[in-house]
C-alpha angles and dihedrals in degrees: 000000000000123000097247097051123094123223114262113254095027106118121224116250092226114099101177140350129208102217092167091064093059089051097045100039141043103232112217104170135012129213133185117224133180121229129230101222139171123234097259090051092055090051089050090051092050088053089050095242099142133113124197098173098108099024126117139178122241130185114221125174093347095309131100121233133188109225128188098015109142118215112177113218121231113242093228097043101057108047099129099035132065102233121212106201096198101039120145110263126203118236119219111223134156116260093245092051091047094050090047090051092048091054094046097046092052088066115092118272099013125119139165118245130180110241106177143353119213145154120260118179090338095309127109112243131187123210109213126188132210099228143180120208117254122232120230093257090054090054090050092050091051091050090049091051091049091051091049092050090050092049091047091053090051092051093050091047092055096049 
């Protein structure tokens, strides 16, 4: 078995990625936050039924919340509860990280976006990024750089 291959049957720790965030924003800093979840939500995460595409992080009353994240409930897992797939979920951050984020998001143009959700030691974690919105010309430059890198790889492969 080669070094880069994973063993079959070993699940990846990544639950969901937000590819749109990397395209729309310039990520300046990354933070890891825990999530306060209910039982049916954890089961939905284990089944991979989560969507971060339209989610964002907001700081209210000195606490961080994940808004707009859609976790689909399993039919068998939520028989006695009324699940709300897009409920607001509290993020668990250290006080120093939270105060730093509050100070940085109050500056003009900065926002907090969820980048990835993954498992770490059996707990669901959310990677959030302190981001600044990209202008259209920045997006075009990134696409141009990506195309050039792809073309360069092709040229090296041929020769």
